[in-house]
N, C-alpha and C positions, 0 to 999 in steps of 0.2 A: 504493499500500500504506500502511496506517495504521500508525503507530508510537506506542507508549505510553511514558510516563516520569516525571519529578521536578523538585525544587528547593532551593537554598542561600541564606541571607540575606546581604545585603551585609556585615554585620559579620562573618560567618564567613569570607566571601571575602577580606576585607581582612586577617584574621588569617592565612589560609592563604598569602596573598601574601608574607608575611614569611619563609616557610619556604625559598624559593628553589629550588624544584623546577623541572626544565627541560623538562617534557613539552611545554608550549606554548612554542615556540621564540621567540627575540627577533623574528624576522620575523613573528610572529602566526600561525604554522601551528598547528593543533591536531591531533595524532596520536592523541589518546585520553588518558584519565586513566591508562591502564596501559601506556603505551608506554616507560616507563623500567624500572629495576629494581624489584622489589617492595618493596624497603626505602625507596623514595621516599615522601614524604608524600602521602597521598590521604585523601579523606573521602567520606562517604556522605550524600546529600541527597535530599529528596523534592520533587516538583513540587507547587506550590500553584496558587492561582487557580481559575477556573471553566471556562476554555476551553483551546484548544490552545496549547502552548508549542513554537514551531518551533526546530529547530537553526538556527544561524547559521554561515555559511561563513567560511572563513579568507580572508586576502587573496590576490587573484589577478588575472589580466588583466581590466581594467574594473571592479574592485571593490577598489581599494587601500584603501578606508576601512573595509573589513571587519575584524574583527567590529563590527557597528554596526546602527543601526535603519533603514538604507536597504533598500527592498524588494529590491534586487539582492543584498543579503547573505542574505536568508532562503532556507534550504534546504527542500526538499519534506518531509523527515522532521520529525515532531513528536511530542510527548509529551503525556500528559493528566494531570490532577490525580491524585496519589496514586502515580504511577510513581516508581521509585527509580533514581538514577544514582550513578556513581562520579565524583568531581571531582578535578582537579589544583589545586594552590594558586594558580597565577598568575592574576591578574585583569587583563583588557585591555579598556579602554573600558566597563567595567561588565559583561563577559562572563567566564564561567568555562569552561575546557576540561573536557569531560565525555564519558563513555562510557555507553551503555545497551545491554543485550542483550535481544532479544525472546524469545519462548517457543520459537522454533526455533534458539536459540543464535547468532543472527546479531547482530553488534554494529554500532552506529551511533555515530560519534564526531563531535564538533563543539562549537561554543561555544554556551552557554545564558546567558540574562540571569541575573546573580547575584540580582537582586531577585525572581526567580521561585522561588528555592530555599530550603528550610528544612533545617537540619542534622539528621542522624538519629544518635542516640547508638548506638554498637555496642559489643560486648564480645567481642573476639576471643580473650580469655583463657579463654573458656568452650568446653569440648570441642564443645557443641552447635553453635557456630558453624561447625564444620568438617563435622559429620555430613551425609551425603546423597550424592546422585549429581550431579556438576557437569558442564556441557556447554558447548562451544563448537564451532564448525565443525570436523569432522574430529578431534575429540578428546573424551574423557570421563574423568572421575576419580570413583571411588567410595571414600568414606571411611566406615568403620565402626568400632564399638567392638570391642576385643579384650583379653585378659587382658594388663594392664599398660599399656593406653592405647588410642591409635587407630592403625588401619592404613589405608593408601591403595593402590588398585590403578588404574592408568591405561592407556588404550589410545589410540593416535593413528595417523593416516594421512596421507599426503601423495599427492594425485592421485586420491583417491576421488570427487571431483566431476567428473572428466574421463572421459566414456563411453568414449573410445578407449583410455585407460590401463587402465580396468577390464576392457575386452574382452580386452586383450592380456596382462593380469596384471602390468602395470607400476606397480601401486600399492605405494608403500613404506609399511611399517608399523613401529611402536614400541610398547613397553610398559614399565611399571615396577611395582614392588610392594614394599611395606615398612612398617615402623613409622614413625609420625611422631614426630620428636624436637623438642620445643617449646622455643624460647627466646623469651620475651616473646610477642610476636604473630606471630612467624614460625616455621614448622614445616619440618623438614628430612627428606627421605627419601633415605637413602643407607646403604651398607655400614657396619657398626659402626666399621671402622677408618678412616672418613673423617671427620674432626673437624668440618669446615665446608664450606659451598658453595664458598668461595674456595680451600680446600685440596684440593678433588677433582682427581684426575688427569684429563686431558682425555679419556681413553678409557674412563672409568667413569661410568655414569649417575648423576646426582644432580639432585634436584628440591627446590625449596623453594616453600612455599605460604604464603599469607596471607589470612585470611578478613576480609571487609569487607562487613558487612550480607548482602545477598542475592548478593554476588559473592564469587569466589575468584580471587586473583591468583596466577599460577603462573609460575615461571621455571625452566628447565633448562639444562644446559651443553651441549646439542646432541649428547649421547652416548647418547641413550636410544632410538635406532632407526635406521632406514635413511636414505639420503640425503634431506636437506630436511625430515625429520620432527622436529617439536619440540612440546613441551607448553607452551611459553611462551604466555602471553596471559591474557585475562580470561574467566572461566566464571560461568555462572549456575546456580543450583540448579534441577534438572529436576523 
């Protein structure tokens, strides 16, 4: 299967490394640019060049030198010039931990060469950055204009990809709806009496969102649906 994607300059990567974000762990594992809290530092970048830019694997059995230029580090998934990714600030051996979502909402995470990336300037303070329908596997969020601001509606499932669960009605579901309360580049969806994400009771649904170019980072408190249902993750505009 072909994957399409993007790129960030080494200078940007070096600046990002100073932020101290921990998505890419000390052992060199890359779980994706959106694996931490949405308040963590991330950046948007575009793939340059003329050909394929392959993702690079994290260290593992028989490939302790990864991420690196060794053929054994190369992953099958690749991106093409013009694709856009979300990147974490850590740089390791000249590679940046990144995430890309294809048109089906499926994410690919891994290391990308920093030299293949060019920074993309985004403006999350603009309402237009949030508008639209956002999707990832088993979840979607629709953000629209309403009197007084923006509103969001989300639906998510757990187990909808399992045919046996679908056949037996064992798919868990969740949803949320409400106004977006913006503070800087972070938006909160919660009841009016909930002051912040951190202050939310454990049994009441609260969701926070952050627009980043063509992506939407989402984090919930695991109280927005049935067992194992969560809206947390990285979404792409559909």
